MARSE-187198 format. One record per residue (C-alpha): residue number from 1; x, y, z. Coordinates in Angstrom, 3 decimals. Layout:
N
   num         px         py         pz
   NUM          X          Y          Z
...
END
This chain:
455
   num         px         py         pz
     1     39.069    -38.621    -60.852
     2     40.791    -35.284    -60.124
     3     39.366    -32.896    -57.565
     4     37.782    -29.744    -59.012
     5     38.610    -26.370    -57.490
     6     36.408    -23.476    -58.631
     7     37.547    -19.893    -58.043
     8     35.175    -16.974    -58.592
     9     34.624    -13.498    -57.200
    10     31.517    -14.643    -55.318
    11     30.674    -18.092    -53.968
    12     27.177    -19.602    -53.717
    13     27.607    -21.026    -50.224
    14     25.045    -23.495    -48.781
    15     21.870    -21.768    -47.681
    16     22.131    -18.880    -50.133
    17     19.881    -18.432    -53.147
    18     21.264    -20.062    -56.308
    19     18.968    -18.494    -58.889
    20     21.793    -17.997    -61.377
    21     22.422    -20.748    -63.915
    22     26.182    -20.447    -63.467
    23     25.976    -21.173    -59.730
    24     23.838    -24.232    -60.423
    25     26.257    -25.491    -63.101
    26     29.367    -25.000    -60.984
    27     27.816    -26.692    -57.993
    28     26.782    -29.654    -60.160
    29     30.359    -29.949    -61.442
    30     31.739    -29.810    -57.902
    31     29.353    -32.512    -56.717
    32     30.399    -34.758    -59.607
    33     34.117    -34.383    -58.931
    34     34.132    -33.508    -55.254
    35     36.000    -30.300    -54.605
    36     36.421    -26.782    -53.335
    37     34.789    -23.460    -54.223
    38     36.925    -20.462    -53.277
    39     36.251    -16.720    -53.492
    40     35.243    -13.509    -51.772
    41     32.751    -13.909    -48.921
    42     30.786    -10.784    -49.814
    43     31.792     -9.383    -46.413
    44     34.143     -6.563    -45.519
    45     36.310     -6.317    -42.422
    46     37.392     -3.079    -40.753
    47     41.088     -3.717    -40.545
    48     42.631     -6.030    -43.113
    49     41.701     -8.605    -45.755
    50     42.245    -12.319    -45.418
    51     39.947    -13.798    -42.772
    52     38.699    -17.164    -44.037
    53     35.376    -18.926    -43.545
    54     34.801    -22.580    -44.353
    55     31.613    -24.586    -44.869
    56     30.963    -28.056    -46.260
    57     28.087    -29.834    -47.955
    58     28.714    -33.466    -48.851
    59     31.979    -33.713    -50.784
    60     32.075    -29.972    -51.533
    61     33.918    -27.437    -49.367
    62     33.240    -23.705    -49.588
    63     36.124    -21.446    -48.608
    64     35.510    -17.690    -48.604
    65     37.668    -14.722    -47.700
    66     36.743    -11.310    -46.272
    67     38.129     -8.133    -47.803
    68     38.866     -4.817    -46.162
    69     36.830     -1.854    -47.357
    70     39.940     -0.331    -48.958
    71     40.743     -3.540    -50.842
    72     37.134     -3.950    -51.984
    73     37.022     -0.389    -53.281
    74     40.274     -0.808    -55.216
    75     39.827     -4.370    -56.502
    76     36.084     -4.680    -57.110
    77     34.495     -1.220    -57.233
    78     37.648      0.256    -58.734
    79     39.726     -1.685    -61.232
    80     37.308     -4.541    -61.964
    81     34.210     -2.422    -62.529
    82     35.570      1.020    -63.451
    83     38.492     -0.105    -65.617
    84     38.062     -3.657    -66.875
    85     34.268     -3.665    -67.264
    86     34.105     -0.677    -69.657
    87     37.304     -1.742    -71.441
    88     36.023     -5.259    -72.087
    89     32.708     -3.824    -73.314
    90     34.461     -1.608    -75.893
    91     33.852      1.623    -73.898
    92     37.314      3.171    -73.849
    93     35.690      6.557    -73.105
    94     34.535      5.296    -69.684
    95     37.754      3.591    -68.564
    96     39.219      4.822    -65.258
    97     43.027      4.751    -65.435
    98     43.667      5.215    -61.701
    99     46.970      3.473    -60.907
   100     46.002      2.888    -57.264
   101     43.016      0.711    -58.166
   102     45.214     -1.304    -60.535
   103     47.617     -1.931    -57.678
   104     44.721     -2.897    -55.408
   105     43.428     -5.374    -57.972
   106     46.860     -7.050    -58.151
   107     47.134     -7.028    -54.356
   108     43.791     -8.780    -53.835
   109     44.496    -11.355    -56.558
   110     47.845    -12.077    -54.872
   111     46.070    -12.497    -51.545
   112     43.614    -14.943    -53.118
   113     46.545    -16.917    -54.529
   114     48.375    -16.850    -51.195
   115     45.372    -18.282    -49.342
   116     44.489    -20.864    -52.001
   117     47.931    -22.218    -52.987
   118     48.609    -24.232    -49.791
   119     45.292    -26.024    -50.236
   120     45.936    -27.231    -53.795
   121     47.171    -30.681    -54.810
   122     49.225    -31.675    -57.845
   123     46.351    -33.546    -59.500
   124     43.686    -30.870    -58.899
   125     41.865    -29.174    -61.758
   126     41.424    -25.453    -61.050
   127     38.725    -23.461    -62.895
   128     38.938    -19.678    -62.455
   129     36.143    -17.364    -63.560
   130     35.902    -13.920    -65.096
   131     37.632    -10.580    -65.321
   132     37.961    -10.111    -61.560
   133     40.634    -12.828    -61.413
   134     42.632    -12.630    -64.656
   135     46.127    -12.857    -63.038
   136     45.288    -15.639    -60.575
   137     46.986    -18.462    -62.501
   138     50.284    -16.614    -62.897
   139     50.281    -15.840    -59.178
   140     49.575    -19.488    -58.354
   141     52.404    -20.571    -60.690
   142     54.751    -18.188    -58.849
   143     53.860    -20.086    -55.690
   144     54.828    -23.422    -57.239
   145     51.418    -24.647    -58.356
   146     51.779    -26.968    -61.354
   147     48.300    -28.492    -61.713
   148     45.984    -27.809    -64.639
   149     44.377    -24.366    -64.432
   150     41.629    -23.094    -66.704
   151     40.033    -19.668    -67.079
   152     36.674    -18.639    -68.487
   153     35.877    -15.056    -69.483
   154     32.138    -14.421    -69.191
   155     32.252    -10.953    -70.780
   156     33.378     -9.979    -74.314
   157     36.998     -9.889    -75.429
   158     37.459     -6.537    -77.204
   159     39.646     -5.688    -80.159
   160     43.370     -5.935    -79.501
   161     44.015     -2.222    -80.068
   162     41.515     -1.384    -77.302
   163     43.280     -3.736    -74.896
   164     46.593     -2.166    -75.848
   165     45.261      1.280    -74.919
   166     45.329      0.347    -71.233
   167     48.560      1.323    -69.437
   168     50.716     -1.721    -68.660
   169     48.284     -3.878    -70.632
   170     50.851     -6.597    -71.284
   171     51.488     -7.111    -67.582
   172     47.811     -7.990    -67.033
   173     46.792     -9.750    -70.226
   174     49.997    -11.753    -70.653
   175     49.168    -13.319    -67.276
   176     46.573    -15.318    -69.214
   177     49.510    -17.269    -70.684
   178     49.859    -19.080    -67.340
   179     46.570    -20.928    -67.888
   180     46.315    -24.243    -69.680
   181     42.962    -23.363    -71.255
   182     41.428    -19.923    -71.739
   183     37.724    -20.112    -72.574
   184     35.633    -17.453    -74.303
   185     31.963    -17.089    -75.173
   186     32.342    -16.976    -78.967
   187     34.833    -17.832    -81.669
   188     35.041    -14.119    -82.477
   189     36.282    -13.501    -78.913
   190     38.913    -16.194    -79.431
   191     40.065    -14.494    -82.632
   192     40.349    -11.119    -80.910
   193     42.461    -12.678    -78.171
   194     44.651    -14.366    -80.773
   195     45.143    -10.981    -82.438
   196     46.254     -9.506    -79.136
   197     48.724    -12.332    -78.493
   198     50.171    -11.955    -81.984
   199     50.195     -8.147    -82.312
   200     50.839     -6.897    -78.782
   201     51.546     -9.891    -76.554
   202     54.762    -11.160    -78.135
   203     53.360    -14.648    -78.727
   204     52.442    -16.861    -81.655
   205     49.192    -18.411    -82.850
   206     49.741    -22.057    -83.754
   207     47.305    -24.625    -85.151
   208     44.212    -26.056    -83.489
   209     43.624    -23.280    -80.982
   210     47.111    -23.542    -79.493
   211     49.043    -20.390    -78.652
   212     52.676    -19.984    -77.690
   213     53.842    -17.423    -75.151
   214     57.104    -15.493    -75.678
   215     58.987    -17.894    -73.391
   216     57.785    -20.922    -75.355
   217     54.993    -22.068    -73.038
   218     51.995    -23.392    -74.954
   219     48.355    -23.141    -73.936
   220     44.931    -23.372    -75.583
   221     42.168    -20.859    -76.281
   222     38.704    -21.915    -77.437
   223     35.051    -20.877    -77.351
   224     32.534    -22.434    -74.977
   225     29.229    -20.535    -75.283
   226     27.561    -20.507    -71.873
   227     23.912    -21.494    -71.703
   228     20.915    -22.077    -69.428
   229     19.121    -24.975    -67.763
   230     16.760    -25.180    -70.722
   231     14.247    -27.722    -69.431
   232     14.128    -26.120    -65.995
   233     13.312    -22.699    -67.482
   234     10.614    -24.243    -69.688
   235      9.011    -26.026    -66.718
   236      9.327    -22.925    -64.542
   237      7.541    -20.753    -67.095
   238      4.687    -23.252    -67.427
   239      4.199    -23.237    -63.671
   240      4.434    -19.435    -63.492
   241      1.241    -18.962    -65.481
   242     -0.730    -19.245    -62.249
   243      1.384    -16.794    -60.237
   244     -0.562    -13.738    -59.139
   245      2.027    -11.323    -60.597
   246      1.807    -12.993    -64.011
   247     -1.999    -13.074    -63.941
   248     -2.015     -9.424    -62.910
   249      0.292     -8.458    -65.764
   250     -1.859    -10.266    -68.302
   251     -5.015     -8.623    -66.982
   252     -3.439     -5.155    -67.038
   253     -2.693     -5.444    -70.758
   254     -6.426     -5.403    -71.509
   255     -6.009     -7.618    -74.558
   256     -2.919     -5.865    -75.921
   257      0.300     -7.665    -76.825
   258      3.341     -7.404    -74.576
   259      6.954     -6.613    -75.476
   260      9.415     -7.223    -72.649
   261     13.004     -6.360    -71.808
   262     14.794     -7.495    -68.648
   263     18.265     -6.084    -68.018
   264     20.485     -5.020    -65.178
   265     20.728     -1.233    -65.268
   266     24.056     -0.951    -67.091
   267     25.323      1.153    -69.983
   268     26.345     -1.998    -71.889
   269     22.682     -3.054    -72.216
   270     21.738     -0.301    -74.672
   271     18.585      0.794    -72.861
   272     18.514      4.426    -74.085
   273     18.956      3.161    -77.628
   274     16.217      0.552    -77.106
   275     13.803      3.167    -75.774
   276     14.476      5.360    -78.785
   277     14.014      2.389    -81.113
   278     10.626      1.761    -79.500
   279      9.770      5.431    -79.880
   280     10.643      5.192    -83.581
   281      8.329      2.150    -83.801
   282      5.454      4.207    -82.366
   283      6.174      7.006    -84.838
   284      6.723      4.938    -87.987
   285      4.193      2.145    -87.517
   286      1.087      4.104    -86.654
   287     -1.161      1.293    -87.849
   288     -0.003     -0.693    -84.780
   289     -0.255      2.162    -82.295
   290     -2.097      1.130    -79.151
   291     -1.739     -2.612    -79.820
   292      1.566     -3.240    -77.980
   293      2.761     -2.390    -74.465
   294      6.491     -2.434    -73.734
   295      7.538     -3.442    -70.209
   296     11.183     -2.751    -69.329
   297     12.420     -4.230    -66.056
   298     15.800     -2.760    -65.095
   299     16.927     -3.350    -61.496
   300     19.436     -0.766    -60.311
   301     23.034     -1.962    -60.096
   302     26.108     -0.074    -58.873
   303     23.858      2.852    -57.973
   304     26.722      4.666    -56.246
   305     28.678      4.993    -59.526
   306     28.088      8.289    -61.345
   307     27.725      6.710    -64.808
   308     24.877      4.548    -63.529
   309     23.084      7.458    -61.841
   310     23.286      9.408    -65.097
   311     21.924      6.418    -67.022
   312     18.964      6.076    -64.668
   313     18.132      9.776    -65.010
   314     18.408      9.557    -68.797
   315     16.044      6.592    -68.971
   316     13.500      8.310    -66.758
   317     13.567     11.352    -69.045
   318     13.226      9.309    -72.251
   319     10.403      7.138    -70.892
   320      8.555     10.221    -69.657
   321      8.943     11.851    -73.053
   322      7.666      8.743    -74.890
   323      4.638      8.334    -72.667
   324      3.891     12.053    -72.725
   325      3.865     12.068    -76.530
   326      2.115      8.753    -77.244
   327      0.033      7.628    -74.248
   328     -3.740      7.461    -74.457
   329     -6.240      7.626    -71.574
   330     -6.465      3.829    -71.454
   331     -2.921      2.940    -72.589
   332      0.641      3.681    -71.477
   333      3.044      2.485    -74.202
   334      6.182      2.136    -72.023
   335      6.282      0.760    -68.498
   336      9.700      1.298    -66.941
   337     10.298     -0.552    -63.637
   338     13.439     -0.334    -61.437
   339     12.921     -3.348    -59.194
   340     13.788     -7.021    -58.931
   341     11.348     -9.862    -59.494
   342     11.782    -13.490    -58.521
   343     13.321    -15.480    -61.350
   344     10.297    -17.793    -61.542
   345      8.058    -14.755    -61.995
   346     10.271    -13.379    -64.771
   347      9.958    -16.610    -66.743
   348      6.172    -16.227    -66.502
   349      6.494    -12.667    -67.839
   350      8.594    -13.989    -70.745
   351      5.930    -16.559    -71.575
   352      3.259    -13.844    -71.589
   353      5.194    -11.698    -74.076
   354      4.666    -11.548    -77.813
   355      8.045     -9.833    -78.306
   356     11.324    -10.171    -76.404
   357     13.694     -7.187    -76.694
   358     17.348     -8.071    -76.030
   359     19.431     -5.337    -77.658
   360     22.688     -4.753    -75.740
   361     25.390     -2.578    -77.237
   362     27.836     -5.340    -76.319
   363     27.389     -8.565    -74.366
   364     29.499    -11.665    -73.853
   365     26.472    -13.918    -74.253
   366     23.198    -12.618    -72.724
   367     21.275    -15.426    -71.073
   368     18.017    -13.431    -71.006
   369     17.789    -14.085    -74.750
   370     18.076    -17.831    -74.188
   371     15.682    -17.791    -71.239
   372     13.081    -15.894    -73.275
   373     13.175    -18.608    -75.934
   374     13.038    -21.464    -73.412
   375     10.093    -19.881    -71.588
   376      7.802    -19.659    -74.613
   377      4.529    -21.524    -75.127
   378      5.284    -24.091    -77.881
   379      1.778    -23.626    -79.296
   380      2.001    -19.832    -79.488
   381      5.600    -18.619    -79.035
   382      6.770    -15.040    -78.994
   383      9.499    -13.561    -81.214
   384     12.971    -12.595    -80.038
   385     14.483     -9.305    -81.264
   386     18.203     -9.710    -80.591
   387     21.261     -7.477    -80.929
   388     23.924     -8.529    -83.413
   389     26.455     -7.454    -80.771
   390     25.428    -10.060    -78.195
   391     27.223    -13.394    -78.093
   392     23.829    -15.120    -78.244
   393     23.403    -13.854    -81.821
   394     25.975    -16.410    -83.009
   395     23.666    -19.200    -81.841
   396     20.087    -17.882    -82.047
   397     20.096    -17.171    -85.762
   398     16.310    -17.509    -86.045
   399     15.788    -14.415    -83.896
   400     15.241    -11.070    -85.609
   401     18.810     -9.727    -85.491
   402     19.277     -5.949    -85.249
   403     21.941     -3.294    -84.836
   404     20.898     -1.571    -81.571
   405     22.192      1.780    -82.869
   406     19.859      1.580    -85.900
   407     16.576      2.910    -84.526
   408     14.704      2.358    -87.772
   409     15.911     -1.241    -87.913
   410     14.848     -1.871    -84.300
   411     11.470     -0.250    -84.980
   412     10.875     -2.414    -88.051
   413     11.916     -5.562    -86.178
   414      9.406     -4.806    -83.391
   415      6.686     -4.308    -85.994
   416      7.562     -7.569    -87.773
   417      7.690     -9.485    -84.490
   418      4.332     -8.119    -83.339
   419      2.585     -9.230    -86.532
   420      4.483    -12.413    -87.462
   421      2.111    -15.287    -88.357
   422      1.935    -18.122    -85.853
   423      3.373    -20.692    -88.277
   424      6.543    -18.646    -88.773
   425      6.843    -17.982    -85.060
   426      6.609    -21.685    -84.277
   427      9.148    -22.581    -86.968
   428     11.688    -20.060    -85.696
   429     11.123    -20.983    -82.050
   430     11.477    -24.722    -82.664
   431     14.877    -24.260    -84.324
   432     16.205    -22.159    -81.440
   433     14.722    -24.420    -78.776
   434     16.265    -27.506    -80.371
   435     19.664    -25.816    -80.182
   436     19.142    -24.808    -76.541
   437     18.139    -28.333    -75.549
   438     21.288    -29.790    -77.120
   439     23.495    -27.021    -75.726
   440     22.295    -26.384    -72.193
   441     24.308    -25.315    -69.140
   442     25.247    -28.919    -68.354
   443     26.692    -29.442    -71.823
   444     28.665    -26.204    -71.458
   445     30.444    -27.183    -68.250
   446     31.076    -30.755    -69.451
   447     32.676    -29.550    -72.679
   448     34.874    -27.070    -70.863
   449     36.075    -29.500    -68.198
   450     36.689    -32.258    -70.756
   451     38.826    -29.837    -72.792
   452     40.737    -28.746    -69.690
   453     41.405    -32.343    -68.652
   454     42.885    -33.032    -72.109
   455     45.324    -30.098    -72.019
END
């Protein structure tokens, strides 16, 4: 069996929390194959990038690299999160075109390749993750690496004309041709990438998911929707019922139903639009007024970036306006919380909710939607209100699907979810839960690695 080498921006080294489903899945794959996990250490050095740290646990080695502050600012804070993140989420208006950060991104990717290449073997399988490391395969090929290399993009693939709006777009996105398998969240993402290859990338789209680069090299592109540890989330939510935070939340509702949203504070999540949709619900469904409390948990992320500070201020203003206009002495309609909760506690909150609000403006998948479903009480499940623009919408068809920009549609969906009869709720939940059991995080990684081994 070939050794597996995983490359990602961050590495879940032994002793660190592994709350994320991806970290759990990658570690399980590494333990099956035996292998190496390589990436940034999360640490910065004063002088220069490149210092390596190595740990081992069983047959798995963890190799991490420090970055200088200048390299981190250019590669991660700069090009990855101020250029690629908005571009890949269809926000051309927020893209930073600074040439220096683009050069820093290429420099750090080259450094990763330089440090990793001598440690690779001909029969290794290399699996590289996400937009931080798009050119890694081409840089490894330049260093003589011929083993199978796969890539998985966790975020959306935008329309080809948006990609082409980025200066020197072909230099970056044609580097994907060096992979043997490029994985996306949805078939629609695959089609957008195929359009780019055909219209702007100088390549051809052949049959069966095969693409041909301008020089004749062939590689594959396919969808592999990422998922969750379904049974673990279900068990975790059952156990969370007795947690003090969950009991306290239930008690504070005073018999009212709960609607919940849990999102990182990011402009892609559509939180201002969601707040306004909830406000429209309060205005247009007065017969339900006072019966539903909306809890929005939104931990601050990238708080030093101006767009995120503006978003936080906007949300505080909207929530204050909503509560000022609609609150009653014994009821606050919108609770807006900027703090983290333990994952086990969140699953208990999901289970307590009658309505789950997952309405991003654009999302590669959105695992909160899947976790909300998995966390429900089978005897009395809540209803998921889900954005059509999230990758999860292609799978969770029994959710109430909405356009997050359509405030009236969001308002009506909240009203329908809050009053849906139990029989219909159970029927919808069972269909989604059956899908999530058959397509959990383990199935995702197995399907991807099997496809990569066949290339």
